[in-house]
mmJSON file of the N, C-alpha and C atoms, coordinates in Angstrom:
{"data_MODEL":{"atom_site":{
"group_PDB":["ATOM","ATOM","ATOM","ATOM","ATOM","ATOM","ATOM","ATOM","ATOM","ATOM","ATOM","ATOM","ATOM","ATOM","ATOM","ATOM","ATOM","ATOM","ATOM","ATOM","ATOM","ATOM","ATOM","ATOM","ATOM","ATOM","ATOM","ATOM","ATOM","ATOM","ATOM","ATOM","ATOM","ATOM","ATOM","ATOM","ATOM","ATOM","ATOM","ATOM","ATOM","ATOM","ATOM","ATOM","ATOM","ATOM","ATOM","ATOM","ATOM","ATOM","ATOM","ATOM","ATOM","ATOM","ATOM","ATOM","ATOM","ATOM","ATOM","ATOM","ATOM","ATOM","ATOM","ATOM","ATOM","ATOM","ATOM","ATOM","ATOM","ATOM","ATOM","ATOM","ATOM","ATOM","ATOM","ATOM","ATOM","ATOM","ATOM","ATOM","ATOM","ATOM","ATOM","ATOM","ATOM","ATOM","ATOM","ATOM","ATOM","ATOM","ATOM","ATOM","ATOM","ATOM","ATOM","ATOM","ATOM","ATOM","ATOM","ATOM","ATOM","ATOM","ATOM","ATOM","ATOM","ATOM","ATOM","ATOM","ATOM","ATOM","ATOM","ATOM","ATOM","ATOM","ATOM","ATOM","ATOM","ATOM","ATOM","ATOM","ATOM","ATOM","ATOM","ATOM","ATOM","ATOM","ATOM","ATOM","ATOM","ATOM","ATOM","ATOM","ATOM","ATOM","ATOM","ATOM","ATOM","ATOM","ATOM","ATOM","ATOM","ATOM","ATOM","ATOM","ATOM","ATOM","ATOM","ATOM","ATOM","ATOM","ATOM","ATOM","ATOM","ATOM","ATOM","ATOM","ATOM","ATOM","ATOM","ATOM","ATOM","ATOM","ATOM","ATOM","ATOM","ATOM","ATOM","ATOM","ATOM","ATOM","ATOM","ATOM","ATOM","ATOM","ATOM","ATOM","ATOM","ATOM","ATOM","ATOM","ATOM","ATOM","ATOM","ATOM","ATOM","ATOM","ATOM","ATOM","ATOM","ATOM","ATOM","ATOM","ATOM","ATOM","ATOM","ATOM","ATOM","ATOM","ATOM","ATOM","ATOM","ATOM","ATOM","ATOM","ATOM","ATOM","ATOM","ATOM","ATOM","ATOM","ATOM","ATOM","ATOM","ATOM","ATOM","ATOM","ATOM","ATOM","ATOM","ATOM","ATOM","ATOM"],
"id":[1,2,3,4,5,6,7,8,9,10,11,12,13,14,15,16,17,18,19,20,21,22,23,24,25,26,27,28,29,30,31,32,33,34,35,36,37,38,39,40,41,42,43,44,45,46,47,48,49,50,51,52,53,54,55,56,57,58,59,60,61,62,63,64,65,66,67,68,69,70,71,72,73,74,75,76,77,78,79,80,81,82,83,84,85,86,87,88,89,90,91,92,93,94,95,96,97,98,99,100,101,102,103,104,105,106,107,108,109,110,111,112,113,114,115,116,117,118,119,120,121,122,123,124,125,126,127,128,129,130,131,132,133,134,135,136,137,138,139,140,141,142,143,144,145,146,147,148,149,150,151,152,153,154,155,156,157,158,159,160,161,162,163,164,165,166,167,168,169,170,171,172,173,174,175,176,177,178,179,180,181,182,183,184,185,186,187,188,189,190,191,192,193,194,195,196,197,198,199,200,201,202,203,204,205,206,207,208,209,210,211,212,213,214,215,216,217,218,219,220,221,222],
"type_symbol":["N","C","C","N","C","C","N","C","C","N","C","C","N","C","C","N","C","C","N","C","C","N","C","C","N","C","C","N","C","C","N","C","C","N","C","C","N","C","C","N","C","C","N","C","C","N","C","C","N","C","C","N","C","C","N","C","C","N","C","C","N","C","C","N","C","C","N","C","C","N","C","C","N","C","C","N","C","C","N","C","C","N","C","C","N","C","C","N","C","C","N","C","C","N","C","C","N","C","C","N","C","C","N","C","C","N","C","C","N","C","C","N","C","C","N","C","C","N","C","C","N","C","C","N","C","C","N","C","C","N","C","C","N","C","C","N","C","C","N","C","C","N","C","C","N","C","C","N","C","C","N","C","C","N","C","C","N","C","C","N","C","C","N","C","C","N","C","C","N","C","C","N","C","C","N","C","C","N","C","C","N","C","C","N","C","C","N","C","C","N","C","C","N","C","C","N","C","C","N","C","C","N","C","C","N","C","C","N","C","C","N","C","C","N","C","C","N","C","C","N","C","C"],
"label_atom_id":["N","CA","C","N","CA","C","N","CA","C","N","CA","C","N","CA","C","N","CA","C","N","CA","C","N","CA","C","N","CA","C","N","CA","C","N","CA","C","N","CA","C","N","CA","C","N","CA","C","N","CA","C","N","CA","C","N","CA","C","N","CA","C","N","CA","C","N","CA","C","N","CA","C","N","CA","C","N","CA","C","N","CA","C","N","CA","C","N","CA","C","N","CA","C","N","CA","C","N","CA","C","N","CA","C","N","CA","C","N","CA","C","N","CA","C","N","CA","C","N","CA","C","N","CA","C","N","CA","C","N","CA","C","N","CA","C","N","CA","C","N","CA","C","N","CA","C","N","CA","C","N","CA","C","N","CA","C","N","CA","C","N","CA","C","N","CA","C","N","CA","C","N","CA","C","N","CA","C","N","CA","C","N","CA","C","N","CA","C","N","CA","C","N","CA","C","N","CA","C","N","CA","C","N","CA","C","N","CA","C","N","CA","C","N","CA","C","N","CA","C","N","CA","C","N","CA","C","N","CA","C","N","CA","C","N","CA","C","N","CA","C","N","CA","C","N","CA","C","N","CA","C","N","CA","C","N","CA","C"],
"label_alt_id":[null,null,null,null,null,null,null,null,null,null,null,null,null,null,null,null,null,null,null,null,null,null,null,null,null,null,null,null,null,null,null,null,null,null,null,null,null,null,null,null,null,null,null,null,null,null,null,null,null,null,null,null,null,null,null,null,null,null,null,null,null,null,null,null,null,null,null,null,null,null,null,null,null,null,null,null,null,null,null,null,null,null,null,null,null,null,null,null,null,null,null,null,null,null,null,null,null,null,null,null,null,null,null,null,null,null,null,null,null,null,null,null,null,null,null,null,null,null,null,null,null,null,null,null,null,null,null,null,null,null,null,null,null,null,null,null,null,null,null,null,null,null,null,null,null,null,null,null,null,null,null,null,null,null,null,null,null,null,null,null,null,null,null,null,null,null,null,null,null,null,null,null,null,null,null,null,null,null,null,null,null,null,null,null,null,null,null,null,null,null,null,null,null,null,null,null,null,null,null,null,null,null,null,null,null,null,null,null,null,null,null,null,null,null,null,null,null,null,null,null,null,null],
"label_comp_id":["MET","MET","MET","LEU","LEU","LEU","PRO","PRO","PRO","PRO","PRO","PRO","ARG","ARG","ARG","THR","THR","THR","ASP","ASP","ASP","PRO","PRO","PRO","ARG","ARG","ARG","TRP","TRP","TRP","THR","THR","THR","ALA","ALA","ALA","LEU","LEU","LEU","ILE","ILE","ILE","GLU","GLU","GLU","ARG","ARG","ARG","PRO","PRO","PRO","ASP","ASP","ASP","ASN","ASN","ASN","HIS","HIS","HIS","THR","THR","THR","TYR","TYR","TYR","GLU","GLU","GLU","PHE","PHE","PHE","LEU","LEU","LEU","ALA","ALA","ALA","LEU","LEU","LEU","ARG","ARG","ARG","ILE","ILE","ILE","LEU","LEU","LEU","MET","MET","MET","GLN","GLN","GLN","ARG","ARG","ARG","VAL","VAL","VAL","ALA","ALA","ALA","LEU","LEU","LEU","LYS","LYS","LYS","ALA","ALA","ALA","ARG","ARG","ARG","ARG","ARG","ARG","GLY","GLY","GLY","VAL","VAL","VAL","GLU","GLU","GLU","ARG","ARG","ARG","ALA","ALA","ALA","ASP","ASP","ASP","GLN","GLN","GLN","ASP","ASP","ASP","ALA","ALA","ALA","MET","MET","MET","ALA","ALA","ALA","ASP","ASP","ASP","GLU","GLU","GLU","VAL","VAL","VAL","TYR","TYR","TYR","GLY","GLY","GLY","PHE","PHE","PHE","PHE","PHE","PHE","GLN","GLN","GLN","LYS","LYS","LYS","ASN","ASN","ASN","GLN","GLN","GLN","THR","THR","THR","LEU","LEU","LEU","MET","MET","MET","VAL","VAL","VAL","ASN","ASN","ASN","ASP","ASP","ASP","ILE","ILE","ILE","SER","SER","SER","THR","THR","THR","LEU","LEU","LEU","PHE","PHE","PHE","GLY","GLY","GLY"],
"label_asym_id":["A","A","A","A","A","A","A","A","A","A","A","A","A","A","A","A","A","A","A","A","A","A","A","A","A","A","A","A","A","A","A","A","A","A","A","A","A","A","A","A","A","A","A","A","A","A","A","A","A","A","A","A","A","A","A","A","A","A","A","A","A","A","A","A","A","A","A","A","A","A","A","A","A","A","A","A","A","A","A","A","A","A","A","A","A","A","A","A","A","A","A","A","A","A","A","A","A","A","A","A","A","A","A","A","A","A","A","A","A","A","A","A","A","A","A","A","A","A","A","A","A","A","A","A","A","A","A","A","A","A","A","A","A","A","A","A","A","A","A","A","A","A","A","A","A","A","A","A","A","A","A","A","A","A","A","A","A","A","A","A","A","A","A","A","A","A","A","A","A","A","A","A","A","A","A","A","A","A","A","A","A","A","A","A","A","A","A","A","A","A","A","A","A","A","A","A","A","A","A","A","A","A","A","A","A","A","A","A","A","A","A","A","A","A","A","A","A","A","A","A","A","A"],
"label_entity_id":["1","1","1","1","1","1","1","1","1","1","1","1","1","1","1","1","1","1","1","1","1","1","1","1","1","1","1","1","1","1","1","1","1","1","1","1","1","1","1","1","1","1","1","1","1","1","1","1","1","1","1","1","1","1","1","1","1","1","1","1","1","1","1","1","1","1","1","1","1","1","1","1","1","1","1","1","1","1","1","1","1","1","1","1","1","1","1","1","1","1","1","1","1","1","1","1","1","1","1","1","1","1","1","1","1","1","1","1","1","1","1","1","1","1","1","1","1","1","1","1","1","1","1","1","1","1","1","1","1","1","1","1","1","1","1","1","1","1","1","1","1","1","1","1","1","1","1","1","1","1","1","1","1","1","1","1","1","1","1","1","1","1","1","1","1","1","1","1","1","1","1","1","1","1","1","1","1","1","1","1","1","1","1","1","1","1","1","1","1","1","1","1","1","1","1","1","1","1","1","1","1","1","1","1","1","1","1","1","1","1","1","1","1","1","1","1","1","1","1","1","1","1"],
"label_seq_id":[1,1,1,2,2,2,3,3,3,4,4,4,5,5,5,6,6,6,7,7,7,8,8,8,9,9,9,10,10,10,11,11,11,12,12,12,13,13,13,14,14,14,15,15,15,16,16,16,17,17,17,18,18,18,19,19,19,20,20,20,21,21,21,22,22,22,23,23,23,24,24,24,25,25,25,26,26,26,27,27,27,28,28,28,29,29,29,30,30,30,31,31,31,32,32,32,33,33,33,34,34,34,35,35,35,36,36,36,37,37,37,38,38,38,39,39,39,40,40,40,41,41,41,42,42,42,43,43,43,44,44,44,45,45,45,46,46,46,47,47,47,48,48,48,49,49,49,50,50,50,51,51,51,52,52,52,53,53,53,54,54,54,55,55,55,56,56,56,57,57,57,58,58,58,59,59,59,60,60,60,61,61,61,62,62,62,63,63,63,64,64,64,65,65,65,66,66,66,67,67,67,68,68,68,69,69,69,70,70,70,71,71,71,72,72,72,73,73,73,74,74,74],
"pdbx_PDB_ins_code":[null,null,null,null,null,null,null,null,null,null,null,null,null,null,null,null,null,null,null,null,null,null,null,null,null,null,null,null,null,null,null,null,null,null,null,null,null,null,null,null,null,null,null,null,null,null,null,null,null,null,null,null,null,null,null,null,null,null,null,null,null,null,null,null,null,null,null,null,null,null,null,null,null,null,null,null,null,null,null,null,null,null,null,null,null,null,null,null,null,null,null,null,null,null,null,null,null,null,null,null,null,null,null,null,null,null,null,null,null,null,null,null,null,null,null,null,null,null,null,null,null,null,null,null,null,null,null,null,null,null,null,null,null,null,null,null,null,null,null,null,null,null,null,null,null,null,null,null,null,null,null,null,null,null,null,null,null,null,null,null,null,null,null,null,null,null,null,null,null,null,null,null,null,null,null,null,null,null,null,null,null,null,null,null,null,null,null,null,null,null,null,null,null,null,null,null,null,null,null,null,null,null,null,null,null,null,null,null,null,null,null,null,null,null,null,null,null,null,null,null,null,null],
"Cartn_x":[126.267,125.765,124.648,123.396,121.598,121.446,120.351,120.113,118.94,118.987,117.265,116.337,115.16,114.177,113.48,113.583,112.445,113.479,114.588,115.431,113.852,113.851,112.984,112.525,114.376,114.486,113.679,113.505,113.103,111.45,110.566,109.882,109.523,110.858,111.152,111.356,111.916,112.283,110.949,109.519,108.378,107.779,108.473,107.382,107.314,108.63,109.145,109.983,110.153,110.792,111.265,110.664,110.846,112.23,112.462,113.799,115.206,115.486,116.622,116.565,117.93,118.471,119.04,117.803,118.67,119.531,121.057,121.525,121.535,120.709,120.456,118.995,119.294,118.015,117.51,117.039,115.64,114.817,116.167,115.418,115.05,115.908,114.972,113.456,113.495,111.472,111.088,111.7,110.087,110.259,110.994,110.812,109.623,110.16,109.049,107.573,107.691,106.12,105.938,106.511,106.558,106.042,106.115,105.849,104.678,103.652,102.642,101.943,102.025,101.584,101.333,102.399,102.658,101.598,101.281,101.032,99.49,98.911,97.478,96.96,98.091,97.672,97.942,98.512,98.015,97.794,97.558,97.132,98.828,98.485,100.277,100.368,98.76,99.569,99.845,99.327,100.027,101.406,101.431,102.816,104.368,103.361,104.649,105.281,104.28,103.899,105.327,104.434,105.932,107.219,107.459,108.806,109.303,108.452,108.82,109.307,108.776,109.286,110.883,110.293,111.877,113.346,112.778,113.699,114.575,113.179,113.585,114.377,113.848,114.68,116.201,116.004,117.241,118.503,118.175,118.681,119.105,118.109,118.607,119.588,120.095,120.278,122.028,121.68,122.587,124.441,124.724,126.427,125.965,124.942,124.757,124.358,124.105,123.156,124.168,125.75,126.403,126.15,126.736,126.082,125.44,124.287,122.811,122.695,122.806,123.138,123.916,124.776,125.723,125.117,124.859,123.862,122.966,122.126,121.109,120.921,122.243,122.63,123.867,124.28,125.673,126.359],
"Cartn_y":[52.196,51.506,51.58,51.592,51.327,50.208,49.138,48.145,47.951,47.552,47.013,47.754,47.704,48.708,47.447,46.238,44.948,44.639,45.05,44.571,44.825,44.286,44.073,45.331,46.137,46.947,48.129,48.522,49.865,49.605,48.674,48.113,48.837,47.808,48.235,49.91,50.644,52.151,52.458,52.121,53.593,52.427,50.852,50.916,51.425,51.151,52.078,53.593,54.423,55.197,56.491,56.079,56.36,56.267,54.698,54.167,54.653,55.47,56.107,57.064,57.702,59.293,59.811,60.701,60.594,62.723,62.228,63.773,64.292,63.666,64.664,65.616,66.734,67.715,67.01,66.847,66.913,65.525,64.539,63.373,63.193,64.072,64.23,64.636,66.204,66.084,64.801,64.396,63.36,62.073,61.485,60.8,61.325,62.684,62.741,62.637,63.253,62.923,61.413,60.381,59.439,59.34,59.132,59.14,59.247,60.439,60.751,59.738,59.53,58.923,57.419,57.251,55.661,55.58,56.224,56.657,56.104,57.04,56.74,56.104,55.113,53.845,53.823,53.027,53.266,51.839,51.978,50.216,50.303,49.043,48.245,48.236,49.554,50.19,51.508,52.555,53.38,53.342,52.213,51.648,51.34,51.141,50.261,51.959,53.091,54.49,55.164,54.786,55.381,55.14,53.794,53.089,53.393,53.493,53.75,55.316,56.099,57.72,57.62,57.774,57.086,56.786,55.26,55.475,56.01,56.473,57.394,58.892,59.316,60.303,60.149,58.191,58.39,57.774,57.506,57.506,58.826,59.692,61.503,61.737,61.42,62.177,61.008,60.294,58.959,59.877,60.855,61.406,62.263,62.535,63.411,62.778,62.103,61.517,59.817,59.76,58.71,58.639,59.004,58.39,57.887,58.906,57.622,56.824,56.708,54.909,54.258,54.278,53.747,53.253,54.351,53.682,52.876,53.621,52.227,51.19,50.642,49.98,49.18,50.114,49.198,48.599],
"Cartn_z":[75.499,74.613,74.831,74.434,74.574,74.404,75.066,75.391,74.415,73.644,72.499,72.893,72.439,72.697,73.956,72.696,72.907,74.572,75.234,76.663,77.408,78.28,79.898,80.663,80.762,81.503,80.912,79.59,79.292,79.923,80.215,80.591,82.296,82.902,84.016,84.767,83.731,84.088,83.971,82.808,82.81,84.35,85.025,85.072,87.114,87.247,88.413,87.885,88.217,87.714,88.709,89.418,91.329,91.277,90.919,91.616,91.457,89.976,89.838,90.438,90.295,90.23,89.177,88.905,86.949,87.198,86.383,86.663,85.182,84.614,82.956,83.688,83.357,83.775,82.985,81.533,80.679,80.789,80.916,81.55,82.946,84.303,84.983,84.797,84.478,83.777,83.108,82.47,81.259,82.837,83.412,83.728,85.829,85.652,86.776,85.64,84.672,83.851,83.638,83.204,83.598,84.5,85.886,87.382,87.347,86.901,87.654,86.508,85.637,84.466,85.523,85.975,86.307,87.421,88.551,89.492,89.583,88.552,87.541,87.119,86.755,86.078,84.733,84.129,81.992,82.304,80.436,80.676,79.654,79.114,78.626,76.991,76.24,75.357,75.151,76.584,77.116,77.121,78.143,78.927,77.572,76.974,75.92,75.138,74.499,74.119,74.895,76.057,77.147,77.14,77.37,77.049,75.318,74.658,73.137,73.23,74.169,73.806,74.559,75.895,76.601,75.856,75.004,74.659,73.205,72.901,71.946,72.769,73.248,74.102,74.541,75.613,75.112,73.695,72.819,71.505,70.363,70.916,70.629,71.233,72.813,73.684,74.599,74.047,74.755,73.887,73.675,74.146,75.259,75.541,76.93,78.132,77.532,79.178,79.564,79.356,79.238,81.051,81.875,83.031,83.515,82.874,83.404,82.553,81.675,80.61,81.51,81.808,82.69,83.94,84.356,85.787,85.981,85.159,84.869,83.647,83.036,82.262,82.015,83.096,83.464,82.349],
"occupancy":[1.0,1.0,1.0,1.0,1.0,1.0,1.0,1.0,1.0,1.0,1.0,1.0,1.0,1.0,1.0,1.0,1.0,1.0,1.0,1.0,1.0,1.0,1.0,1.0,1.0,1.0,1.0,1.0,1.0,1.0,1.0,1.0,1.0,1.0,1.0,1.0,1.0,1.0,1.0,1.0,1.0,1.0,1.0,1.0,1.0,1.0,1.0,1.0,1.0,1.0,1.0,1.0,1.0,1.0,1.0,1.0,1.0,1.0,1.0,1.0,1.0,1.0,1.0,1.0,1.0,1.0,1.0,1.0,1.0,1.0,1.0,1.0,1.0,1.0,1.0,1.0,1.0,1.0,1.0,1.0,1.0,1.0,1.0,1.0,1.0,1.0,1.0,1.0,1.0,1.0,1.0,1.0,1.0,1.0,1.0,1.0,1.0,1.0,1.0,1.0,1.0,1.0,1.0,1.0,1.0,1.0,1.0,1.0,1.0,1.0,1.0,1.0,1.0,1.0,1.0,1.0,1.0,1.0,1.0,1.0,1.0,1.0,1.0,1.0,1.0,1.0,1.0,1.0,1.0,1.0,1.0,1.0,1.0,1.0,1.0,1.0,1.0,1.0,1.0,1.0,1.0,1.0,1.0,1.0,1.0,1.0,1.0,1.0,1.0,1.0,1.0,1.0,1.0,1.0,1.0,1.0,1.0,1.0,1.0,1.0,1.0,1.0,1.0,1.0,1.0,1.0,1.0,1.0,1.0,1.0,1.0,1.0,1.0,1.0,1.0,1.0,1.0,1.0,1.0,1.0,1.0,1.0,1.0,1.0,1.0,1.0,1.0,1.0,1.0,1.0,1.0,1.0,1.0,1.0,1.0,1.0,1.0,1.0,1.0,1.0,1.0,1.0,1.0,1.0,1.0,1.0,1.0,1.0,1.0,1.0,1.0,1.0,1.0,1.0,1.0,1.0,1.0,1.0,1.0,1.0,1.0,1.0],
"B_iso_or_equiv":[0.0,0.0,0.0,0.0,0.0,0.0,0.0,0.0,0.0,0.0,0.0,0.0,0.0,0.0,0.0,0.0,0.0,0.0,0.0,0.0,0.0,0.0,0.0,0.0,0.0,0.0,0.0,0.0,0.0,0.0,0.0,0.0,0.0,0.0,0.0,0.0,0.0,0.0,0.0,0.0,0.0,0.0,0.0,0.0,0.0,0.0,0.0,0.0,0.0,0.0,0.0,0.0,0.0,0.0,0.0,0.0,0.0,0.0,0.0,0.0,0.0,0.0,0.0,0.0,0.0,0.0,0.0,0.0,0.0,0.0,0.0,0.0,0.0,0.0,0.0,0.0,0.0,0.0,0.0,0.0,0.0,0.0,0.0,0.0,0.0,0.0,0.0,0.0,0.0,0.0,0.0,0.0,0.0,0.0,0.0,0.0,0.0,0.0,0.0,0.0,0.0,0.0,0.0,0.0,0.0,0.0,0.0,0.0,0.0,0.0,0.0,0.0,0.0,0.0,0.0,0.0,0.0,0.0,0.0,0.0,0.0,0.0,0.0,0.0,0.0,0.0,0.0,0.0,0.0,0.0,0.0,0.0,0.0,0.0,0.0,0.0,0.0,0.0,0.0,0.0,0.0,0.0,0.0,0.0,0.0,0.0,0.0,0.0,0.0,0.0,0.0,0.0,0.0,0.0,0.0,0.0,0.0,0.0,0.0,0.0,0.0,0.0,0.0,0.0,0.0,0.0,0.0,0.0,0.0,0.0,0.0,0.0,0.0,0.0,0.0,0.0,0.0,0.0,0.0,0.0,0.0,0.0,0.0,0.0,0.0,0.0,0.0,0.0,0.0,0.0,0.0,0.0,0.0,0.0,0.0,0.0,0.0,0.0,0.0,0.0,0.0,0.0,0.0,0.0,0.0,0.0,0.0,0.0,0.0,0.0,0.0,0.0,0.0,0.0,0.0,0.0,0.0,0.0,0.0,0.0,0.0,0.0],
"pdbx_formal_charge":[null,null,null,null,null,null,null,null,null,null,null,null,null,null,null,null,null,null,null,null,null,null,null,null,null,null,null,null,null,null,null,null,null,null,null,null,null,null,null,null,null,null,null,null,null,null,null,null,null,null,null,null,null,null,null,null,null,null,null,null,null,null,null,null,null,null,null,null,null,null,null,null,null,null,null,null,null,null,null,null,null,null,null,null,null,null,null,null,null,null,null,null,null,null,null,null,null,null,null,null,null,null,null,null,null,null,null,null,null,null,null,null,null,null,null,null,null,null,null,null,null,null,null,null,null,null,null,null,null,null,null,null,null,null,null,null,null,null,null,null,null,null,null,null,null,null,null,null,null,null,null,null,null,null,null,null,null,null,null,null,null,null,null,null,null,null,null,null,null,null,null,null,null,null,null,null,null,null,null,null,null,null,null,null,null,null,null,null,null,null,null,null,null,null,null,null,null,null,null,null,null,null,null,null,null,null,null,null,null,null,null,null,null,null,null,null,null,null,null,null,null,null],
"auth_seq_id":[1,1,1,2,2,2,3,3,3,4,4,4,5,5,5,6,6,6,7,7,7,8,8,8,9,9,9,10,10,10,11,11,11,12,12,12,13,13,13,14,14,14,15,15,15,16,16,16,17,17,17,18,18,18,19,19,19,20,20,20,21,21,21,22,22,22,23,23,23,24,24,24,25,25,25,26,26,26,27,27,27,28,28,28,29,29,29,30,30,30,31,31,31,32,32,32,33,33,33,34,34,34,35,35,35,36,36,36,37,37,37,38,38,38,39,39,39,40,40,40,41,41,41,42,42,42,43,43,43,44,44,44,45,45,45,46,46,46,47,47,47,48,48,48,49,49,49,50,50,50,51,51,51,52,52,52,53,53,53,54,54,54,55,55,55,56,56,56,57,57,57,58,58,58,59,59,59,60,60,60,61,61,61,62,62,62,63,63,63,64,64,64,65,65,65,66,66,66,67,67,67,68,68,68,69,69,69,70,70,70,71,71,71,72,72,72,73,73,73,74,74,74],
"auth_comp_id":["MET","MET","MET","LEU","LEU","LEU","PRO","PRO","PRO","PRO","PRO","PRO","ARG","ARG","ARG","THR","THR","THR","ASP","ASP","ASP","PRO","PRO","PRO","ARG","ARG","ARG","TRP","TRP","TRP","THR","THR","THR","ALA","ALA","ALA","LEU","LEU","LEU","ILE","ILE","ILE","GLU","GLU","GLU","ARG","ARG","ARG","PRO","PRO","PRO","ASP","ASP","ASP","ASN","ASN","ASN","HIS","HIS","HIS","THR","THR","THR","TYR","TYR","TYR","GLU","GLU","GLU","PHE","PHE","PHE","LEU","LEU","LEU","ALA","ALA","ALA","LEU","LEU","LEU","ARG","ARG","ARG","ILE","ILE","ILE","LEU","LEU","LEU","MET","MET","MET","GLN","GLN","GLN","ARG","ARG","ARG","VAL","VAL","VAL","ALA","ALA","ALA","LEU","LEU","LEU","LYS","LYS","LYS","ALA","ALA","ALA","ARG","ARG","ARG","ARG","ARG","ARG","GLY","GLY","GLY","VAL","VAL","VAL","GLU","GLU","GLU","ARG","ARG","ARG","ALA","ALA","ALA","ASP","ASP","ASP","GLN","GLN","GLN","ASP","ASP","ASP","ALA","ALA","ALA","MET","MET","MET","ALA","ALA","ALA","ASP","ASP","ASP","GLU","GLU","GLU","VAL","VAL","VAL","TYR","TYR","TYR","GLY","GLY","GLY","PHE","PHE","PHE","PHE","PHE","PHE","GLN","GLN","GLN","LYS","LYS","LYS","ASN","ASN","ASN","GLN","GLN","GLN","THR","THR","THR","LEU","LEU","LEU","MET","MET","MET","VAL","VAL","VAL","ASN","ASN","ASN","ASP","ASP","ASP","ILE","ILE","ILE","SER","SER","SER","THR","THR","THR","LEU","LEU","LEU","PHE","PHE","PHE","GLY","GLY","GLY"],
"auth_asym_id":["A","A","A","A","A","A","A","A","A","A","A","A","A","A","A","A","A","A","A","A","A","A","A","A","A","A","A","A","A","A","A","A","A","A","A","A","A","A","A","A","A","A","A","A","A","A","A","A","A","A","A","A","A","A","A","A","A","A","A","A","A","A","A","A","A","A","A","A","A","A","A","A","A","A","A","A","A","A","A","A","A","A","A","A","A","A","A","A","A","A","A","A","A","A","A","A","A","A","A","A","A","A","A","A","A","A","A","A","A","A","A","A","A","A","A","A","A","A","A","A","A","A","A","A","A","A","A","A","A","A","A","A","A","A","A","A","A","A","A","A","A","A","A","A","A","A","A","A","A","A","A","A","A","A","A","A","A","A","A","A","A","A","A","A","A","A","A","A","A","A","A","A","A","A","A","A","A","A","A","A","A","A","A","A","A","A","A","A","A","A","A","A","A","A","A","A","A","A","A","A","A","A","A","A","A","A","A","A","A","A","A","A","A","A","A","A","A","A","A","A","A","A"],
"auth_atom_id":["N","CA","C","N","CA","C","N","CA","C","N","CA","C","N","CA","C","N","CA","C","N","CA","C","N","CA","C","N","CA","C","N","CA","C","N","CA","C","N","CA","C","N","CA","C","N","CA","C","N","CA","C","N","CA","C","N","CA","C","N","CA","C","N","CA","C","N","CA","C","N","CA","C","N","CA","C","N","CA","C","N","CA","C","N","CA","C","N","CA","C","N","CA","C","N","CA","C","N","CA","C","N","CA","C","N","CA","C","N","CA","C","N","CA","C","N","CA","C","N","CA","C","N","CA","C","N","CA","C","N","CA","C","N","CA","C","N","CA","C","N","CA","C","N","CA","C","N","CA","C","N","CA","C","N","CA","C","N","CA","C","N","CA","C","N","CA","C","N","CA","C","N","CA","C","N","CA","C","N","CA","C","N","CA","C","N","CA","C","N","CA","C","N","CA","C","N","CA","C","N","CA","C","N","CA","C","N","CA","C","N","CA","C","N","CA","C","N","CA","C","N","CA","C","N","CA","C","N","CA","C","N","CA","C","N","CA","C","N","CA","C","N","CA","C","N","CA","C","N","CA","C","N","CA","C","N","CA","C"],
"pdbx_PDB_model_num":[1,1,1,1,1,1,1,1,1,1,1,1,1,1,1,1,1,1,1,1,1,1,1,1,1,1,1,1,1,1,1,1,1,1,1,1,1,1,1,1,1,1,1,1,1,1,1,1,1,1,1,1,1,1,1,1,1,1,1,1,1,1,1,1,1,1,1,1,1,1,1,1,1,1,1,1,1,1,1,1,1,1,1,1,1,1,1,1,1,1,1,1,1,1,1,1,1,1,1,1,1,1,1,1,1,1,1,1,1,1,1,1,1,1,1,1,1,1,1,1,1,1,1,1,1,1,1,1,1,1,1,1,1,1,1,1,1,1,1,1,1,1,1,1,1,1,1,1,1,1,1,1,1,1,1,1,1,1,1,1,1,1,1,1,1,1,1,1,1,1,1,1,1,1,1,1,1,1,1,1,1,1,1,1,1,1,1,1,1,1,1,1,1,1,1,1,1,1,1,1,1,1,1,1,1,1,1,1,1,1,1,1,1,1,1,1,1,1,1,1,1,1]
}}}
């Protein structure tokens, strides 16, 4: 089960996307894009938008990402 979007782990995932290894290929690609943006530096509003995008991706694909969800959120 996914934690709510208000959980601080979503922001941490955006701030440090390279801290994890992702099994699901589409998630890996998304997080590489997030990491690229994070390295360039993003403002708080952009960071929130990225976290919303990642959260939406997790919601839509959670049945395919059971292992990644378990690893990231216990």
